[in-house]
Each structure stands twice: as structure tokens, then as C-alpha cells.
NUDOTOR-356745 format. One line per field, with one value per residue: residue number from 1; residue in one letter; x, y, z of N, C-alpha, C, CB in turn. Coordinates in steps of 0.02 Angstrom, whole numbers, plus 50000, padded with zeros to 5 digits. Glycine has a CB too. Example, Ala and Ser with C-alpha at 12.3 -4.5 7.8 and 13.67 -1.06 7.14 Angstrom:
2
num (1; 2)
residuo (a; s)
nx (50660; 50642)
ny (49716; 49888)
nz (50390; 50354)
cax (50615; 50684)
cay (49775; 49947)
caz (50390; 50357)
cx (50660; 50645)
cy (49835; 50002)
cz (50390; 50394)
cbx (50565; 50704)
cby (49776; 49970)
cbz (50452; 50286)
***
This chain:
254
num (1; 2; 3; 4; 5; 6; 7; 8; 9; 10; 11; 12; 13; 14; 15; 16; 17; 18; 19; 20; 21; 22; 23; 24; 25; 26; 27; 28; 29; 30; 31; 32; 33; 34; 35; 36; 37; 38; 39; 40; 41; 42; 43; 44; 45; 46; 47; 48; 49; 50; 51; 52; 53; 54; 55; 56; 57; 58; 59; 60; 61; 62; 63; 64; 65; 66; 67; 68; 69; 70; 71; 72; 73; 74; 75; 76; 77; 78; 79; 80; 81; 82; 83; 84; 85; 86; 87; 88; 89; 90; 91; 92; 93; 94; 95; 96; 97; 98; 99; 100; 101; 102; 103; 104; 105; 106; 107; 108; 109; 110; 111; 112; 113; 114; 115; 116; 117; 118; 119; 120; 121; 122; 123; 124; 125; 126; 127; 128; 129; 130; 131; 132; 133; 134; 135; 136; 137; 138; 139; 140; 141; 142; 143; 144; 145; 146; 147; 148; 149; 150; 151; 152; 153; 154; 155; 156; 157; 158; 159; 160; 161; 162; 163; 164; 165; 166; 167; 168; 169; 170; 171; 172; 173; 174; 175; 176; 177; 178; 179; 180; 181; 182; 183; 184; 185; 186; 187; 188; 189; 190; 191; 192; 193; 194; 195; 196; 197; 198; 199; 200; 201; 202; 203; 204; 205; 206; 207; 208; 209; 210; 211; 212; 213; 214; 215; 216; 217; 218; 219; 220; 221; 222; 223; 224; 225; 226; 227; 228; 229; 230; 231; 232; 233; 234; 235; 236; 237; 238; 239; 240; 241; 242; 243; 244; 245; 246; 247; 248; 249; 250; 251; 252; 253; 254)
residuo (m; p; d; m; s; a; i; v; n; p; q; q; r; q; f; n; p; y; a; e; n; g; g; t; i; l; a; i; a; g; a; d; f; t; v; i; a; g; d; t; r; q; s; e; g; y; s; i; q; t; r; y; a; p; k; v; f; h; l; t; d; r; a; v; l; a; v; n; g; f; a; a; d; g; n; m; f; v; k; k; v; k; q; r; l; e; w; y; r; h; a; h; a; k; d; m; p; l; r; a; i; a; r; l; i; q; t; m; l; y; a; q; r; f; f; p; y; y; v; y; n; i; l; g; g; i; e; e; d; g; t; g; a; v; y; s; f; d; p; v; g; s; y; e; r; e; a; c; r; a; a; g; a; a; q; s; l; v; q; p; f; l; d; n; q; i; y; f; k; n; q; t; p; a; q; g; s; s; h; p; a; h; l; p; l; p; d; v; l; s; i; v; i; d; s; f; t; s; a; t; e; r; h; i; e; v; g; d; g; l; e; m; y; i; v; l; a; k; g; r; t; l; p; d; a; v; t; t; l; r; p; q; e; l; p; s; s; a; g; d; g; e; r; v; f; v; l; k; r; d; l; k; k; d)
nx (65128; 65019; 64839; 64745; 64613; 64523; 64548; 64530; 64397; 64247; 64187; 64049; 63979; 63845; 63725; 63577; 63468; 63342; 63211; 63088; 62957; 62838; 62666; 62500; 62384; 62228; 62086; 61920; 61790; 61645; 61477; 61478; 61592; 61755; 61854; 62011; 62138; 62264; 62384; 62498; 62619; 62792; 62908; 63045; 63082; 63083; 63087; 63022; 63027; 62969; 62820; 62737; 62721; 62659; 62559; 62469; 62428; 62382; 62344; 62272; 62117; 62032; 62098; 62187; 62332; 62393; 62533; 62641; 62765; 62933; 62988; 63073; 63079; 62943; 62916; 62997; 62939; 62809; 62843; 62893; 62780; 62693; 62767; 62758; 62620; 62610; 62679; 62590; 62479; 62526; 62546; 62419; 62324; 62233; 62183; 62250; 62149; 62079; 62089; 62191; 62295; 62313; 62363; 62480; 62552; 62569; 62655; 62767; 62807; 62832; 62937; 63042; 63066; 63177; 63250; 63155; 63038; 63009; 62868; 62694; 62556; 62402; 62278; 62152; 61995; 61890; 61810; 61790; 61656; 61596; 61592; 61652; 61818; 61945; 62113; 62232; 62405; 62550; 62728; 62793; 62706; 62588; 62413; 62242; 62068; 61965; 61838; 61875; 62027; 62164; 62330; 62497; 62574; 62471; 62387; 62340; 62255; 62160; 62108; 62024; 61919; 61869; 61829; 61720; 61635; 61622; 61619; 61530; 61560; 61533; 61412; 61239; 61102; 60946; 60793; 60714; 60779; 60927; 61106; 61172; 61236; 61327; 61394; 61338; 61423; 61444; 61439; 61549; 61656; 61648; 61682; 61814; 61877; 61855; 61929; 62064; 62075; 62061; 62169; 62275; 62271; 62318; 62437; 62604; 62663; 62574; 62487; 62475; 62425; 62284; 62242; 62116; 62061; 61933; 61859; 61747; 61619; 61578; 61460; 61409; 61373; 61431; 61361; 61256; 61293; 61427; 61476; 61469; 61583; 61681; 61769; 61914; 61917; 62011; 62104; 62037; 62063; 61962; 61814; 61686; 61699; 61758; 61780; 61892; 61916; 61987; 62002; 62057; 62115; 62162; 62264; 62310; 62463; 62558)
ny (51660; 51550; 51571; 51453; 51430; 51413; 51285; 51207; 51234; 51177; 51215; 51264; 51248; 51294; 51263; 51311; 51249; 51292; 51419; 51526; 51597; 51663; 51720; 51660; 51529; 51462; 51351; 51314; 51201; 51183; 51131; 51117; 51183; 51253; 51358; 51430; 51513; 51640; 51751; 51880; 51920; 51904; 51868; 51879; 51858; 52019; 52081; 52128; 52040; 52038; 52111; 52047; 51890; 51755; 51626; 51534; 51421; 51381; 51224; 51126; 51120; 51083; 51086; 51169; 51227; 51273; 51336; 51350; 51412; 51380; 51479; 51454; 51313; 51291; 51350; 51271; 51145; 51161; 51181; 51054; 50974; 51024; 50985; 50844; 50831; 50876; 50777; 50670; 50719; 50717; 50579; 50521; 50599; 50679; 50772; 50743; 50669; 50750; 50677; 50589; 50678; 50722; 50604; 50592; 50707; 50669; 50556; 50618; 50707; 50618; 50544; 50629; 50629; 50621; 50733; 50848; 50944; 51101; 51142; 51176; 51107; 51140; 51070; 51105; 51086; 51011; 50857; 50700; 50669; 50790; 50862; 50982; 50984; 50975; 50948; 50927; 50938; 50883; 50924; 50800; 50719; 50663; 50662; 50720; 50723; 50865; 50984; 51115; 51208; 51292; 51360; 51406; 51562; 51629; 51528; 51485; 51588; 51592; 51461; 51422; 51512; 51467; 51340; 51374; 51444; 51364; 51227; 51245; 51237; 51247; 51311; 51319; 51260; 51342; 51297; 51158; 51168; 51144; 51147; 51203; 51090; 51135; 51295; 51435; 51504; 51651; 51676; 51601; 51667; 51790; 51748; 51707; 51829; 51904; 51825; 51843; 51981; 52004; 51926; 51998; 52113; 52069; 51998; 52013; 51951; 51931; 51999; 52137; 52084; 51990; 51838; 51747; 51595; 51522; 51372; 51302; 51179; 51073; 51141; 51232; 51402; 51566; 51647; 51796; 51886; 51862; 51884; 52021; 52060; 52053; 51940; 51862; 51753; 51607; 51537; 51389; 51215; 51135; 51186; 51163; 51113; 51106; 51266; 51400; 51538; 51697; 51805; 51959; 52055; 52199; 52203; 52265; 52358; 52382)
nz (63735; 63649; 63634; 63715; 63734; 63630; 63591; 63703; 63745; 63676; 63511; 63410; 63250; 63148; 63022; 62950; 62837; 62808; 62805; 62879; 62799; 62823; 62797; 62751; 62711; 62651; 62627; 62573; 62552; 62453; 62406; 62265; 62228; 62262; 62364; 62365; 62447; 62477; 62556; 62497; 62551; 62581; 62701; 62820; 62980; 63044; 62924; 62768; 62623; 62495; 62429; 62345; 62326; 62262; 62334; 62296; 62169; 62004; 61946; 61864; 61766; 61866; 61987; 62115; 62198; 62357; 62440; 62582; 62692; 62687; 62564; 62451; 62445; 62425; 62299; 62217; 62239; 62186; 62053; 62020; 62041; 61941; 61830; 61838; 61819; 61689; 61619; 61642; 61572; 61440; 61424; 61444; 61384; 61453; 61599; 61763; 61890; 62038; 62161; 62130; 62110; 62240; 62300; 62224; 62267; 62400; 62390; 62332; 62432; 62539; 62487; 62505; 62640; 62727; 62706; 62705; 62603; 62665; 62679; 62694; 62621; 62537; 62446; 62333; 62248; 62121; 62131; 62037; 62044; 62046; 62165; 62286; 62357; 62483; 62519; 62643; 62688; 62779; 62800; 62772; 62704; 62761; 62746; 62729; 62683; 62696; 62750; 62767; 62789; 62863; 62852; 62899; 62954; 63024; 63062; 63189; 63220; 63117; 63094; 63208; 63186; 63062; 63103; 63181; 63091; 62976; 63014; 63115; 63251; 63427; 63411; 63428; 63342; 63296; 63375; 63305; 63185; 63082; 63057; 62899; 62774; 62679; 62642; 62541; 62396; 62398; 62538; 62582; 62520; 62587; 62716; 62694; 62657; 62775; 62862; 62821; 62831; 62969; 63015; 62961; 63037; 63159; 63143; 63098; 62990; 62890; 62754; 62635; 62501; 62437; 62363; 62289; 62233; 62139; 62109; 62002; 61982; 61841; 61727; 61818; 61868; 61913; 62056; 62053; 62153; 62166; 62038; 62026; 62090; 61999; 61955; 61881; 61746; 61717; 61578; 61502; 61470; 61422; 61355; 61407; 61534; 61704; 61787; 61824; 61928; 61974; 62111; 62170; 62307; 62404; 62551; 62715; 62717; 62813)
cax (65100; 64956; 64776; 64724; 64541; 64487; 64559; 64502; 64324; 64218; 64152; 63997; 63959; 63780; 63695; 63506; 63449; 63273; 63190; 63016; 62942; 62774; 62608; 62447; 62342; 62170; 62041; 61854; 61754; 61572; 61443; 61499; 61646; 61807; 61890; 62079; 62161; 62327; 62408; 62555; 62678; 62847; 62950; 63089; 63090; 63049; 63101; 62979; 63068; 62930; 62749; 62698; 62747; 62599; 62562; 62417; 62449; 62333; 62374; 62230; 62051; 61994; 62142; 62228; 62375; 62420; 62593; 62662; 62821; 62996; 62968; 63113; 63054; 62875; 62919; 63025; 62891; 62756; 62872; 62897; 62711; 62670; 62803; 62728; 62554; 62620; 62695; 62528; 62437; 62553; 62539; 62350; 62282; 62183; 62210; 62246; 62095; 62100; 62109; 62256; 62345; 62327; 62408; 62545; 62586; 62588; 62715; 62824; 62830; 62859; 63001; 63092; 63055; 63239; 63269; 63090; 63018; 62980; 62807; 62628; 62517; 62330; 62254; 62080; 61968; 61829; 61819; 61759; 61584; 61571; 61591; 61712; 61860; 62006; 62161; 62286; 62465; 62606; 62787; 62818; 62659; 62525; 62361; 62173; 62018; 61929; 61794; 61912; 62092; 62209; 62399; 62542; 62590; 62411; 62342; 62309; 62203; 62110; 62075; 61966; 61865; 61840; 61793; 61657; 61593; 61612; 61597; 61480; 61579; 61509; 61350; 61179; 61051; 60880; 60750; 60679; 60820; 60994; 61156; 61178; 61294; 61374; 61376; 61341; 61486; 61453; 61455; 61617; 61702; 61647; 61721; 61885; 61900; 61857; 61985; 62128; 62074; 62075; 62237; 62321; 62271; 62349; 62499; 62647; 62687; 62518; 62465; 62490; 62374; 62247; 62222; 62066; 62045; 61869; 61853; 61676; 61604; 61553; 61391; 61389; 61389; 61441; 61302; 61260; 61329; 61499; 61491; 61479; 61651; 61724; 61824; 61945; 61916; 62073; 62093; 62021; 62080; 61899; 61768; 61624; 61717; 61764; 61805; 61932; 61914; 62032; 61982; 62114; 62099; 62218; 62265; 62353; 62533; 62604)
cay (51592; 51553; 51562; 51383; 51424; 51389; 51213; 51174; 51241; 51156; 51265; 51234; 51282; 51268; 51290; 51293; 51255; 51316; 51484; 51534; 51657; 51693; 51712; 51614; 51502; 51424; 51326; 51294; 51163; 51188; 51075; 51112; 51231; 51259; 51421; 51423; 51583; 51653; 51820; 51886; 51946; 51858; 51901; 51839; 51898; 52083; 52110; 52107; 52028; 52062; 52118; 52005; 51822; 51713; 51563; 51492; 51406; 51346; 51163; 51103; 51151; 51063; 51082; 51227; 51209; 51327; 51314; 51399; 51390; 51403; 51499; 51421; 51245; 51293; 51363; 51212; 51090; 51175; 51169; 50982; 50948; 51043; 50943; 50778; 50835; 50883; 50709; 50632; 50744; 50691; 50506; 50497; 50645; 50708; 50796; 50697; 50685; 50783; 50627; 50562; 50731; 50719; 50547; 50610; 50753; 50630; 50516; 50662; 50732; 50562; 50525; 50677; 50634; 50628; 50804; 50866; 51011; 51134; 51176; 51148; 51111; 51131; 51059; 51114; 51080; 50974; 50785; 50675; 50668; 50859; 50893; 51017; 50945; 51006; 50901; 50961; 50897; 50907; 50923; 50734; 50683; 50643; 50705; 50700; 50766; 50905; 51036; 51178; 51204; 51349; 51343; 51463; 51602; 51647; 51470; 51484; 51638; 51580; 51395; 51423; 51549; 51422; 51287; 51402; 51466; 51311; 51166; 51267; 51217; 51291; 51345; 51278; 51283; 51360; 51239; 51135; 51178; 51114; 51184; 51180; 51048; 51176; 51365; 51459; 51536; 51719; 51673; 51575; 51721; 51838; 51718; 51709; 51898; 51921; 51788; 51875; 52049; 52000; 51901; 52053; 52160; 52040; 51962; 52054; 51913; 51924; 52064; 52163; 52068; 51927; 51805; 51695; 51554; 51488; 51316; 51285; 51115; 51076; 51161; 51282; 51471; 51608; 51686; 51867; 51921; 51853; 51914; 52093; 52071; 52052; 51891; 51849; 51682; 51582; 51495; 51319; 51169; 51109; 51241; 51145; 51078; 51148; 51333; 51428; 51611; 51728; 51869; 51989; 52109; 52228; 52200; 52317; 52351; 52404)
caz (63732; 63611; 63671; 63710; 63750; 63572; 63586; 63762; 63745; 63611; 63471; 63368; 63189; 63130; 62962; 62944; 62766; 62801; 62832; 62885; 62760; 62841; 62754; 62771; 62658; 62674; 62575; 62596; 62502; 62452; 62374; 62196; 62217; 62314; 62366; 62391; 62454; 62512; 62551; 62452; 62585; 62596; 62749; 62862; 63040; 63040; 62858; 62712; 62564; 62438; 62444; 62300; 62317; 62261; 62370; 62268; 62101; 61962; 61919; 61809; 61767; 61926; 62045; 62133; 62255; 62398; 62477; 62631; 62733; 62658; 62497; 62400; 62439; 62398; 62227; 62184; 62242; 62137; 61987; 62009; 62034; 61874; 61782; 61840; 61789; 61617; 61595; 61643; 61518; 61376; 61421; 61447; 61346; 61497; 61662; 61820; 61937; 62100; 62211; 62109; 62123; 62312; 62312; 62194; 62314; 62459; 62375; 62321; 62497; 62579; 62458; 62530; 62712; 62764; 62697; 62677; 62583; 62724; 62656; 62709; 62559; 62537; 62378; 62328; 62180; 62108; 62120; 61976; 62052; 62045; 62231; 62307; 62403; 62508; 62548; 62679; 62693; 62819; 62757; 62753; 62663; 62792; 62719; 62737; 62651; 62745; 62723; 62768; 62822; 62860; 62869; 62895; 63014; 63061; 63068; 63256; 63221; 63065; 63098; 63253; 63153; 63013; 63139; 63203; 63037; 62926; 63050; 63165; 63319; 63480; 63390; 63435; 63294; 63323; 63386; 63245; 63124; 63085; 63020; 62830; 62759; 62641; 62635; 62472; 62377; 62424; 62609; 62590; 62503; 62642; 62771; 62675; 62662; 62846; 62894; 62806; 62858; 63041; 63025; 62945; 63093; 63218; 63130; 63055; 62932; 62843; 62728; 62568; 62451; 62445; 62301; 62301; 62174; 62143; 62061; 61995; 61950; 61772; 61720; 61867; 61852; 61972; 62077; 62037; 62206; 62154; 61973; 62036; 62116; 61939; 61955; 61816; 61729; 61688; 61519; 61515; 61416; 61396; 61361; 61443; 61595; 61764; 61774; 61879; 61930; 62023; 62141; 62206; 62352; 62442; 62624; 62745; 62697; 62866)
cx (65032; 64895; 64750; 64649; 64502; 64494; 64525; 64425; 64296; 64182; 64103; 63983; 63893; 63755; 63623; 63485; 63380; 63265; 63114; 62997; 62872; 62719; 62559; 62407; 62281; 62129; 61976; 61818; 61679; 61542; 61467; 61554; 61697; 61840; 61957; 62110; 62228; 62346; 62472; 62619; 62729; 62896; 62997; 63105; 63049; 63060; 63052; 63022; 63034; 62857; 62706; 62736; 62687; 62610; 62510; 62430; 62397; 62368; 62337; 62163; 62012; 62037; 62184; 62267; 62400; 62478; 62615; 62718; 62885; 62984; 63008; 63091; 62985; 62875; 62946; 62975; 62834; 62781; 62874; 62828; 62684; 62703; 62772; 62659; 62558; 62637; 62632; 62482; 62461; 62541; 62467; 62300; 62223; 62218; 62203; 62188; 62122; 62125; 62177; 62311; 62363; 62374; 62478; 62585; 62610; 62651; 62776; 62851; 62863; 62926; 63058; 63092; 63119; 63271; 63209; 63086; 62984; 62921; 62745; 62584; 62443; 62308; 62178; 62057; 61903; 61845; 61782; 61683; 61554; 61568; 61657; 61752; 61922; 62049; 62217; 62343; 62513; 62669; 62812; 62763; 62595; 62470; 62292; 62128; 61977; 61881; 61828; 61978; 62130; 62279; 62440; 62548; 62528; 62362; 62305; 62254; 62144; 62072; 62018; 61906; 61830; 61801; 61724; 61609; 61577; 61586; 61544; 61495; 61556; 61450; 61292; 61126; 60986; 60837; 60711; 60717; 60888; 61042; 61160; 61241; 61348; 61348; 61378; 61406; 61494; 61471; 61526; 61668; 61705; 61688; 61796; 61913; 61905; 61915; 62051; 62131; 62091; 62145; 62288; 62326; 62313; 62416; 62541; 62670; 62632; 62497; 62479; 62436; 62342; 62227; 62175; 62050; 61979; 61867; 61780; 61667; 61575; 61479; 61367; 61410; 61397; 61376; 61312; 61299; 61404; 61519; 61505; 61548; 61703; 61782; 61850; 61945; 61981; 62058; 62082; 62039; 62018; 61846; 61707; 61638; 61716; 61794; 61840; 61931; 61963; 62003; 62041; 62089; 62162; 62208; 62310; 62426; 62582; 62624)
cy (51596; 51541; 51492; 51375; 51396; 51313; 51177; 51175; 51221; 51213; 51230; 51279; 51252; 51303; 51265; 51303; 51284; 51387; 51484; 51600; 51684; 51680; 51660; 51592; 51468; 51400; 51303; 51260; 51173; 51128; 51064; 51163; 51224; 51326; 51410; 51493; 51586; 51726; 51821; 51912; 51890; 51895; 51852; 51881; 51962; 52117; 52083; 52101; 52051; 52065; 52078; 51940; 51775; 51647; 51513; 51483; 51362; 51285; 51139; 51139; 51135; 51062; 51145; 51209; 51272; 51300; 51369; 51370; 51421; 51416; 51463; 51349; 51243; 51303; 51303; 51154; 51100; 51162; 51095; 50950; 50963; 51000; 50873; 50777; 50842; 50815; 50666; 50653; 50719; 50616; 50484; 50543; 50671; 50732; 50744; 50717; 50713; 50732; 50598; 50614; 50731; 50662; 50560; 50655; 50715; 50590; 50559; 50690; 50677; 50539; 50569; 50681; 50642; 50697; 50839; 50936; 51043; 51176; 51138; 51160; 51103; 51127; 51066; 51107; 51041; 50901; 50763; 50672; 50739; 50894; 50930; 50977; 50985; 50951; 50942; 50913; 50927; 50899; 50854; 50690; 50658; 50690; 50677; 50748; 50800; 50953; 51103; 51167; 51269; 51326; 51407; 51501; 51617; 51589; 51469; 51536; 51620; 51514; 51393; 51459; 51505; 51365; 51311; 51416; 51412; 51247; 51181; 51240; 51270; 51334; 51296; 51303; 51300; 51297; 51221; 51144; 51144; 51157; 51159; 51138; 51088; 51247; 51385; 51498; 51607; 51720; 51650; 51630; 51774; 51813; 51722; 51780; 51920; 51887; 51823; 51946; 52050; 51975; 51956; 52103; 52135; 52006; 52000; 52017; 51900; 51993; 52075; 52148; 52001; 51901; 51747; 51660; 51518; 51434; 51295; 51219; 51126; 51094; 51213; 51352; 51510; 51643; 51760; 51906; 51915; 51886; 51989; 52110; 52069; 52003; 51879; 51774; 51662; 51539; 51422; 51276; 51138; 51162; 51226; 51109; 51123; 51215; 51360; 51504; 51636; 51795; 51896; 52049; 52135; 52216; 52255; 52304; 52374; 52344)
cz (63696; 63655; 63660; 63722; 63691; 63564; 63643; 63761; 63677; 63577; 63425; 63309; 63166; 63067; 62958; 62871; 62754; 62827; 62836; 62853; 62769; 62792; 62779; 62710; 62690; 62614; 62608; 62539; 62509; 62417; 62303; 62178; 62273; 62307; 62399; 62391; 62490; 62506; 62510; 62485; 62596; 62642; 62783; 62923; 63034; 62972; 62807; 62650; 62500; 62459; 62395; 62287; 62319; 62297; 62344; 62193; 62065; 61931; 61857; 61812; 61830; 61989; 62053; 62196; 62290; 62439; 62523; 62674; 62709; 62584; 62442; 62389; 62407; 62323; 62189; 62183; 62192; 62067; 61971; 62002; 61964; 61821; 61779; 61809; 61713; 61586; 61591; 61585; 61450; 61369; 61414; 61410; 61388; 61560; 61717; 61866; 62003; 62152; 62195; 62120; 62197; 62329; 62283; 62241; 62375; 62446; 62363; 62386; 62538; 62552; 62483; 62606; 62752; 62756; 62667; 62649; 62643; 62701; 62679; 62648; 62574; 62464; 62378; 62256; 62178; 62095; 62056; 61982; 62056; 62112; 62245; 62358; 62421; 62539; 62580; 62692; 62745; 62777; 62737; 62723; 62696; 62768; 62733; 62700; 62704; 62710; 62721; 62805; 62811; 62879; 62864; 62960; 63056; 63068; 63135; 63263; 63175; 63075; 63148; 63224; 63102; 63048; 63161; 63146; 62985; 62959; 63103; 63234; 63369; 63459; 63397; 63387; 63329; 63328; 63323; 63181; 63134; 63045; 62948; 62820; 62723; 62638; 62561; 62459; 62403; 62498; 62621; 62574; 62557; 62702; 62756; 62682; 62734; 62881; 62883; 62832; 62932; 63055; 63011; 63002; 63152; 63206; 63080; 62992; 62881; 62819; 62655; 62517; 62465; 62376; 62318; 62235; 62186; 62089; 62060; 61959; 61880; 61771; 61770; 61845; 61917; 61991; 62061; 62089; 62198; 62088; 61980; 62063; 62060; 61944; 61885; 61803; 61695; 61627; 61538; 61456; 61385; 61409; 61403; 61508; 61656; 61745; 61836; 61872; 61984; 62045; 62180; 62247; 62385; 62517; 62650; 62729; 62751; 62908)
cbx (65091; 64958; 64723; 64762; 64513; 64511; 64635; 64527; 64303; 64170; 64203; 63934; 64014; 63730; 63735; 63462; 63454; 63226; 63217; 62992; 62953; 62783; 62630; 62400; 62382; 62125; 62074; 61813; 61771; 61550; 61367; 61440; 61619; 61859; 61849; 62123; 62109; 62383; 62420; 62538; 62659; 62883; 62908; 63154; 63164; 63072; 63173; 62920; 63087; 62939; 62729; 62683; 62801; 62576; 62551; 62346; 62517; 62304; 62374; 62220; 62011; 61963; 62189; 62184; 62435; 62365; 62650; 62603; 62827; 63054; 62976; 63188; 63052; 62836; 62962; 63090; 62863; 62731; 62942; 62936; 62665; 62682; 62878; 62724; 62515; 62676; 62747; 62491; 62436; 62627; 62569; 62329; 62255; 62127; 62176; 62314; 62053; 62043; 62057; 62254; 62319; 62261; 62379; 62535; 62539; 62531; 62702; 62804; 62770; 62809; 62998; 63080; 63018; 63289; 63335; 63037; 62969; 63033; 62808; 62597; 62541; 62293; 62276; 62059; 62018; 61790; 61793; 61786; 61566; 61505; 61578; 61694; 61880; 61991; 62189; 62260; 62501; 62611; 62842; 62847; 62692; 62530; 62370; 62154; 61973; 61977; 61729; 61870; 62133; 62185; 62427; 62520; 62622; 62376; 62382; 62362; 62231; 62142; 62126; 61985; 61891; 61894; 61834; 61669; 61625; 61677; 61657; 61410; 61656; 61565; 61356; 61153; 61039; 60846; 60702; 60614; 60830; 60993; 61225; 61178; 61274; 61385; 61423; 61281; 61493; 61391; 61406; 61628; 61682; 61575; 61700; 61895; 61853; 61791; 61988; 62141; 62004; 62023; 62250; 62299; 62199; 62302; 62484; 62707; 62716; 62458; 62496; 62556; 62405; 62184; 62283; 62001; 62103; 61809; 61900; 61639; 61556; 61564; 61348; 61420; 61334; 61496; 61289; 61189; 61308; 61518; 61434; 61426; 61668; 61750; 61800; 62018; 61856; 62114; 62152; 61946; 62125; 61879; 61747; 61579; 61785; 61807; 61747; 62005; 61842; 62103; 61920; 62170; 62047; 62225; 62289; 62343; 62545; 62573)
cby (51562; 51501; 51615; 51341; 51492; 51424; 51197; 51207; 51313; 51097; 51308; 51222; 51277; 51277; 51269; 51336; 51189; 51269; 51543; 51531; 51643; 51767; 51694; 51647; 51452; 51468; 51267; 51355; 51088; 51253; 51086; 51120; 51304; 51200; 51477; 51372; 51625; 51609; 51850; 51932; 51978; 51832; 51938; 51816; 51915; 52129; 52094; 52159; 51955; 52016; 52191; 52041; 51803; 51699; 51574; 51522; 51371; 51393; 51109; 51025; 51129; 50995; 51021; 51292; 51166; 51358; 51293; 51422; 51313; 51350; 51574; 51423; 51211; 51348; 51424; 51191; 51084; 51248; 51199; 50948; 50977; 51117; 50939; 50752; 50893; 50934; 50675; 50641; 50822; 50707; 50476; 50491; 50611; 50657; 50862; 50697; 50622; 50824; 50572; 50541; 50800; 50711; 50483; 50644; 50811; 50582; 50471; 50720; 50763; 50504; 50528; 50746; 50574; 50574; 50812; 50857; 51010; 51177; 51183; 51180; 51058; 51190; 50989; 51181; 51048; 51005; 50745; 50606; 50630; 50860; 50840; 51085; 50878; 51062; 50852; 50992; 50891; 50869; 50958; 50699; 50627; 50643; 50715; 50697; 50725; 50943; 51040; 51234; 51144; 51407; 51288; 51509; 51667; 51705; 51405; 51494; 51706; 51581; 51343; 51455; 51613; 51393; 51265; 51465; 51524; 51297; 51133; 51244; 51206; 51335; 51371; 51280; 51230; 51413; 51252; 51169; 51253; 51041; 51179; 51240; 50987; 51147; 51410; 51505; 51535; 51761; 51628; 51514; 51753; 51853; 51646; 51684; 51945; 51903; 51716; 51873; 52082; 51955; 51841; 52088; 52173; 51991; 51891; 52076; 51847; 51887; 52118; 52135; 52067; 51937; 51780; 51724; 51504; 51538; 51256; 51341; 51074; 51009; 51102; 51266; 51504; 51660; 51677; 51896; 51894; 51779; 51903; 52120; 52018; 52121; 51824; 51876; 51666; 51543; 51502; 51312; 51113; 51041; 51262; 51103; 51046; 51113; 51380; 51401; 51637; 51738; 51861; 52012; 52087; 52304; 52130; 52320; 52391; 52459)
cbz (63804; 63554; 63648; 63761; 63771; 63508; 63586; 63827; 63763; 63621; 63430; 63408; 63133; 63188; 62898; 62991; 62732; 62838; 62788; 62959; 62688; 62849; 62685; 62823; 62613; 62721; 62535; 62623; 62506; 62417; 62375; 62149; 62214; 62308; 62404; 62348; 62490; 62484; 62623; 62395; 62653; 62531; 62802; 62823; 63052; 63096; 62837; 62700; 62558; 62375; 62442; 62233; 62372; 62189; 62444; 62280; 62101; 61907; 61972; 61811; 61706; 61915; 62039; 62145; 62231; 62444; 62429; 62675; 62733; 62669; 62489; 62419; 62508; 62431; 62213; 62218; 62313; 62144; 61983; 62066; 62088; 61861; 61801; 61912; 61818; 61602; 61641; 61710; 61519; 61371; 61484; 61519; 61283; 61513; 61683; 61859; 61951; 62129; 62215; 62035; 62101; 62352; 62283; 62126; 62334; 62479; 62315; 62274; 62536; 62580; 62382; 62501; 62736; 62742; 62652; 62729; 62519; 62761; 62578; 62775; 62509; 62576; 62351; 62355; 62135; 62049; 62181; 61960; 62115; 62015; 62286; 62336; 62372; 62560; 62495; 62745; 62625; 62888; 62792; 62813; 62636; 62870; 62643; 62811; 62602; 62790; 62764; 62801; 62796; 62906; 62823; 62841; 62993; 63028; 63060; 63309; 63201; 62997; 63116; 63319; 63120; 62968; 63201; 63243; 63003; 62888; 63082; 63143; 63324; 63504; 63317; 63509; 63240; 63278; 63445; 63240; 63109; 63058; 63054; 62782; 62717; 62569; 62676; 62457; 62302; 62413; 62646; 62545; 62436; 62664; 62783; 62602; 62623; 62880; 62866; 62732; 62846; 63076; 62980; 62881; 63117; 63248; 63104; 63094; 62955; 62876; 62768; 62544; 62381; 62490; 62260; 62333; 62158; 62134; 62080; 61957; 61993; 61736; 61725; 61936; 61808; 61960; 62153; 62031; 62275; 62153; 61924; 62083; 62168; 61925; 61986; 61815; 61684; 61739; 61471; 61532; 61442; 61430; 61295; 61399; 61588; 61818; 61753; 61879; 61943; 61993; 62186; 62156; 62404; 62427; 62649; 62821; 62635; 62910)
***
């Protein structure tokens, strides 16, 4: 007699179109600069798929985008954003402003809200008034401008550290003084490096390499303390406009 258990008992088949590929990104805005950073490890569970998968992408002379979450969705989303920016450049003979790029990303994410890109985006760069800015997004397009933001596997480790060091939460200034509105670039880079170094020690999905993008406002130069680190300057479409530099560091590979 045939086995009737397969008919009597319900069976379930399930397909998950998403995966979690680890890694961490962050961005910090200064008075006339923004630093956007991400590690390069791509993993799934306990398996490292590659030790070099960039999560930070150069969009324009004044905008850099960091993406984290499902790597396939992230790569496709960056490709589509770059395509839209290229169309804008051909139509208007100039780059899209940072605030407009933030709104563009919001509408692109919200348009996919019923089958969303499983990525958390952080956009950093220079606004038209020359100030540094950071915009953080959730997968369906909700966004806000902030001074700093972390996302990804080690967000719960890094964000409290940024809250303390950038927003000065739980810190009381010395009598007769106040906390600075913005930290200088060398201090911000030290905070970024310390953030990823500590996250690598405590989280298995963070590590291998660190890429830090520095977006400088028009007319600004790198401090000597940063120049000694030998950052690489990326090609610019306008020689006298904003400038973008890249700093790379190794992280633990175990």
C-alpha cells in the first residue's frame, strides 16, 4: 500500500531570494569634508566568499555611496544609480547635487518597496553650500540627514561609539567650555580606523580590508597629518572643484 503520509501531512517549500553578506559601512560629516568607509569582506554564514568586495562607490566629484546588505542587490542598485546620474549629466551638462542624489535614491528604493533592494545605503559628500553631509537610508527609502551613521553587521558595536565620539553623548564638557560642532579630519580618520579595528576583533563578518573615501569641499586642502598617510586622489571632472581621496588599510583576516 502506498505511503499516504506525504498526502495527509502538509509539506512546505520555501525560497528566500535574499542573503545576508555581512560587512559594515559608516560615514561621518565634517564642516567642509565627509568621510565614507567600509570593509571589504563578503561572507555568508561562516563562509568567506571573497576578501575584496568593495562596499563604497564613487558617484560624482561631491558624492560617494556606501551600500551594505545583500551584495547582489547592492551591486545592481549602485549600477542603476550611476546610470541615472550619467543621464542627468548628459541632459544638464553638470553633476547632480548631493541633496538631489539623496532624493533620487529615495524614489528608486521606494519604487521597489513591494520587492525591495535588501541594502542599507549611506550617501556622503559635499552640499552646494560647501558643508559636509551624510544621508542614511533604509531598504524602502526612508532617509534623513545626519552627522554620522553606521550600518551593517557591526552597527550595534560601531554606532554607540560614534554617538559618544561625534555627538558627545554621555560626555560632560569641562567647566566653561563646550563640545566642538565638528571634529577635524585627522581626528575623524582616527575614529573611523578605531571603529573598524574594534569591530573586526568582535565580529566575524567584518575584516580583511578597509577603504576610506574623503570628499573635500572646493578650495580645501588635506591637513599635513593626513597627507603623510598617502591618500590616493581620484580623477576629477572639474580641476578646481571638490576633490575625492581614497585611503586603504588592512584589517585582520581571520
